[in-house]
C-alpha positions in Angstrom: -9.9 19.3 -7.2 -13.0 17.3 -6.1 -15.5 20.1 -6.6 -15.8 23.8 -7.4 -18.8 26.1 -7.7 -19.0 29.8 -8.7 -21.3 32.7 -9.5 -20.4 35.5 -12.0 -22.4 38.7 -12.3 -22.2 41.2 -15.1 -24.7 43.9 -14.4 -28.1 42.3 -14.3 -26.8 39.0 -15.9 -26.0 36.2 -13.5 -24.2 32.9 -14.3 -23.8 30.1 -11.8 -21.9 26.9 -12.4 -20.6 23.8 -10.6 -18.4 20.9 -11.4 -17.2 17.9 -9.6 -18.3 16.2 -6.4 -19.2 17.3 -2.9 -18.4 13.8 -1.5 -15.7 11.6 -3.1 -17.1 8.5 -1.4 -20.7 8.8 -2.8 -20.1 10.9 -5.9 -22.8 13.4 -4.7 -22.3 16.4 -7.0 -21.6 20.0 -5.9 -24.2 22.6 -6.7 -23.8 26.3 -7.0 -26.2 27.1 -4.1 -24.2 25.2 -1.5 -23.2 26.8 1.8 -19.5 26.9 2.4 -16.8 28.0 4.8 -15.3 31.1 3.2 -12.4 31.6 5.6 -10.8 35.0 5.7 -13.4 36.6 3.5 -14.9 37.0 7.0 -12.3 39.7 7.6 -14.1 42.0 5.2 -17.3 41.6 7.2 -15.4 42.2 10.5 -13.6 45.3 9.1 -16.9 46.7 7.9 -18.4 46.3 11.4 -15.4 48.0 13.0 -15.7 50.9 10.5 -19.4 51.3 11.3 -18.3 51.9 14.9 -15.7 54.4 13.7 -18.5 56.3 11.8 -20.6 56.4 15.0 -17.7 57.8 17.0 -17.3 54.7 19.2 -13.9 53.8 17.8 -11.0 56.0 16.7 -9.4 54.5 13.6 -6.0 55.9 14.5 -6.4 55.5 18.3 -4.1 53.1 20.2 -5.7 49.7 20.9 -4.6 50.0 24.5 -7.3 52.7 24.9 -10.0 50.1 24.5 -8.3 46.9 25.5 -5.7 47.8 28.2 -5.4 44.2 29.4 -5.0 42.7 26.0 -2.8 45.4 24.5 0.8 44.1 24.3 2.5 46.4 26.9 4.1 49.5 25.5 3.3 48.3 22.0 -0.4 48.6 22.9 0.1 52.4 23.0 1.8 52.3 19.6 -0.5 49.9 17.8 -3.6 51.6 16.4 -6.9 50.2 15.2 -5.9 50.9 11.6 -2.7 48.8 12.1 -4.8 45.8 13.2 -7.1 46.2 10.2 -4.3 46.4 7.6 -1.9 43.9 9.3 0.9 46.5 10.1 0.7 46.0 13.9 3.8 43.7 14.0 1.9 41.1 16.0 2.8 37.5 15.1 0.4 34.9 13.9 -0.9 32.7 16.8 -1.7 29.7 14.7 1.7 27.9 14.9 1.5 28.2 18.7 -2.1 26.9 18.9 -1.3 23.9 16.6 2.0 22.4 17.7 2.6 20.4 14.5 2.6 23.8 12.6 5.1 25.4 14.9 7.8 25.5 12.1 5.5 27.6 9.9 6.3 29.2 7.4 8.9 26.4 6.9 6.3 24.1 5.4 8.6 21.1 5.1 9.0 21.0 8.8 5.3 21.2 9.6 2.8 18.3 9.8 -1.0 17.9 9.9 -1.3 16.0 13.1 -2.7 19.0 15.1 -5.6 19.2 12.7 -7.0 15.9 14.0 -6.0 16.7 17.6 -8.0 20.0 17.6 -11.0 19.0 15.5 -13.3 19.5 18.5 -11.2 21.8 20.6 -13.0 24.9 21.9 -10.3 27.6 21.9 -10.5 30.7 24.2 -10.0 33.7 21.9 -8.1 35.6 24.7 -5.7 32.7 25.0 -5.1 32.7 21.2 -4.5 36.5 21.3 -2.0 36.0 24.2 -0.1 33.5 22.0 0.3 36.1 19.2 1.0 39.0 21.6 3.8 37.1 23.5 5.4 35.6 20.4 8.3 37.5 18.9 7.1 40.5 17.0 7.3 40.3 13.2 7.7 44.1 12.8 7.5 47.5 14.4 4.0 49.0 14.8 3.1 50.7 11.5 6.1 49.4 9.7 5.9 48.1 6.2 5.7 45.6 4.7 3.2 44.4 7.3 2.7 40.7 8.0 -0.7 39.1 7.7 -1.8 37.8 11.1 -5.1 36.4 12.5 -4.0 37.9 15.9 -4.9 41.3 14.5 -8.5 40.3 13.7 -9.1 38.5 17.0 -8.2 41.7 18.7 -10.7 43.6 16.5 -13.3 41.0 17.6 -12.6 41.9 21.2 -12.7 45.6 20.4 -16.1 45.2 18.8 -17.4 43.4 21.9 -15.9 46.1 24.2 -17.5 49.1 22.5 -20.9 47.5 21.6 -21.6 45.4 24.7 -22.7 42.6 22.3 -20.8 39.6 21.1 -18.9 40.2 17.8 -21.1 37.6 16.2 -24.2 39.5 17.2 -22.7 42.8 16.0 -21.6 41.5 12.7 -24.8 39.6 12.1 -27.0 42.6 12.9 -25.0 45.4 11.3 -23.4 43.7 8.3 -25.1 40.3 7.4 -28.7 41.4 8.0 -28.0 44.9 6.6 -26.9 43.3 3.4 -29.9 41.0 3.3 -27.8 37.8 3.3 -30.1 35.0 4.0 -27.6 32.1 3.7 -24.7 33.6 5.7 -23.9 33.1 9.3 -21.1 33.0 11.9 -21.4 29.4 13.2 -21.6 28.5 16.9 -21.0 24.7 16.4 -18.7 22.5 14.3 -21.2 21.7 11.6 -22.3 23.5 8.4 -26.1 23.5 8.3 -27.9 23.1 5.0 -26.6 21.8 1.6 -22.8 21.8 1.7 -19.8 19.9 0.5 -17.3 17.9 2.5 -14.0 19.7 2.8 -10.8 17.9 1.9 -7.4 18.9 3.3 -4.2 17.8 1.7 -1.6 19.8 3.6 0.9 19.9 0.8 0.5 16.2 0.0 1.2 15.1 3.6 -2.4 13.9 3.9 -2.9 11.4 1.1 -5.6 10.9 0.3 -6.9 14.3 1.4 -9.0 14.0 4.6 -12.5 15.4 5.3 -12.5 18.3 7.8 -16.0 19.6 7.1 -17.0 19.0 10.7 -14.6 21.3 12.7 -14.9 23.6 15.7 -14.1 27.0 14.2 -13.2 28.7 17.5 -9.6 28.6 16.3 -10.3 31.6 14.1 -13.7 32.9 15.3 -15.1 36.0 13.5 -11.8 36.4 11.7 -12.3 33.5 9.4 -15.3 31.3 10.4 -18.1 32.7 8.2 -20.4 30.3 6.3 -22.0 31.7 3.2 -22.9 31.1 -0.5 -21.3 32.4 -3.7 -24.5 34.4 -4.3 -24.5 36.0 -0.8 -20.7 36.8 -1.1 -21.3 38.6 -4.5 -24.2 40.5 -3.0 -22.2 41.6 0.0 -19.2 42.9 -2.0 -21.5 44.6 -4.5 -23.2 46.5 -1.7 -19.9 47.2 0.1 -18.3 48.8 -3.0 -21.6 50.7 -3.7 -21.3 52.4 -0.2 -24.4 50.6 1.2 -22.6 48.8 4.1 -20.2 51.6 5.2 -20.1 55.2 4.1 -18.0 56.6 1.3 -15.3 57.9 3.6 -15.0 54.5 5.3 -14.9 52.8 1.9 -12.1 55.1 0.9 -10.2 54.1 4.0 -10.7 50.4 3.3 -9.2 51.0 -0.2 -6.0 52.7 1.2 -3.4 50.0 0.8 0.0 49.2 2.2 2.4 46.3 1.3 1.7 43.2 3.4 3.4 39.8 3.4 0.6 37.3 2.8 0.5 33.8 4.5 1.8 32.4 1.2 4.9 34.6 1.6 4.0 37.0 -1.2 3.9 40.8 -0.8 0.4 42.1 -1.7 -1.3 45.4 -1.3 -3.8 45.3 1.6 -6.3 47.9 2.8 -8.7 47.6 5.7 -10.0 44.1 5.3 -10.1 44.6 1.5 -7.5 44.4 -1.1 -7.0 44.7 -4.9 -7.0 41.3 -6.5 -4.4 39.8 -8.8 -5.3 39.8 -12.4 -6.9 43.3 -12.7 -3.7 44.7 -14.2 -4.9 48.2 -13.2 -3.9 50.7 -10.5 -5.9 50.1 -7.3 -7.9 53.3 -7.6 -8.8 52.6 -11.3 -12.6 52.0 -11.6 -11.7 48.8 -13.5 -9.6 47.4 -10.7 -10.9 44.4 -8.8 -11.3 44.4 -5.1 -12.1 41.5 -2.7 -10.6 38.9 -0.5 -9.7 35.2 -0.4 -10.2 32.7 2.3 -9.0 29.3 3.4 -9.9 26.9 6.2 -9.0 23.3 6.7 -10.2 21.8 3.4 -12.2 24.7 2.1 -11.3 27.8 0.0 -13.1 30.7 -1.4 -12.3 33.8 -3.5 -14.3 37.0 -4.1 -13.6 39.6 -6.7 -15.7 42.7 -7.6 -14.8 45.4 -10.1 -14.6 48.8 -8.4 -17.7 50.0 -10.3 -19.5 46.9 -9.0 -20.7 45.7 -12.4 -18.6 42.6 -12.8 -18.2 40.0 -10.0 -16.9 36.6 -9.3 -17.3 34.4 -6.2 -16.0 30.9 -6.2 -15.6 28.0 -3.7 -13.4 24.9 -3.8 -13.5 21.9 -1.5 -9.8 21.0 -1.3 -6.9 23.1 0.1 -3.1 23.0 -0.1 -3.0 20.7 -3.1 0.5 21.8 -4.0 3.2 19.4 -3.1 6.6 20.8 -1.9 9.7 20.9 -4.0 13.2 19.9 -2.7 13.6 23.4 -1.1 10.3 23.1 0.8 8.3 25.5 -1.5 4.9 24.7 -2.9 5.3 23.4 -6.5 3.1 24.9 -9.3 0.0 22.7 -10.0 -2.4 22.5 -12.9 -5.2 23.5 -10.5 -3.5 26.9 -10.0 -3.4 27.6 -13.8 -7.1 26.4 -14.1 -8.2 28.7 -11.4 -6.3 31.6 -12.9 -8.0 31.0 -16.2 -11.4 30.8 -14.6 -10.8 34.2 -12.9 -9.6 35.8 -16.1 -12.5 34.6 -18.2 -15.0 35.4 -15.5 -13.8 39.0 -15.0 -12.8 39.9 -18.5 -15.1 37.7 -20.6 
């Protein structure tokens, strides 16, 4: 791993640390205040913005998506898929990404994928409606409301369109005004261009050892995920956000309770996890999800960058970390990612950070 930085909070005590380099060519070190692409941690922000509209009566949590987006709702399924199903990935809608990136078409068969599309689309400006169409017209991965659900960015791009439909603003404006600014996050933004402004690390993608040495994708047009995974933030801002969210300062107590109602969902890594509404209990808490000592949060991954956020349900213990390389695991003979020492080191960091 070229570089990692993190912040741990325990009540009023704050620890920040960084190790490694932000640029393998120059040896420039990473620092704990760097801005970073945090990937699908963005989904928690988007879900919070949707639930705020539920609280104001603009959106029905269990209303069919076709009520709001009749042209985007997938035919008869649009009458069966509810807003809640989009939020917790039980809509049955497929992931659009393998259709947008041709070299990933064989996903989740990793051995038959390749990284060529990443270079092809570094500066591509995707139309979100076209991405949604790819996911909607692809073979369904389940029945609406069925479990386990299947994690899919298609769900959150539809939620982005829903926000725009009911607020009359862009989703970026809505999330910025109602979530980012409400939480007082000074170093967090949804980008409009391919660059990360301010101090940041280069982002190195390995794609399971197929890119060797790993390639820098820190300059990349993020329209391929939009406000489902494009957020730029810092570890300090991420901890502040999750602390406020779990304290009921971003959405009300009833909405927070809905966010913490989980169902089984197959993650992009192929594991079954418990998932709520843009929020889920994190591995390693070893406690029931409703226990005050359980950890809640989200992980995120973009090309070359990863992040993880964990906050104890009582808000008193928090970890946010960022890494500047992704998919470091090489594949075994059966095409599955092999265990790597980095995995064990990250697990140890999370355990020490959250348990002392």
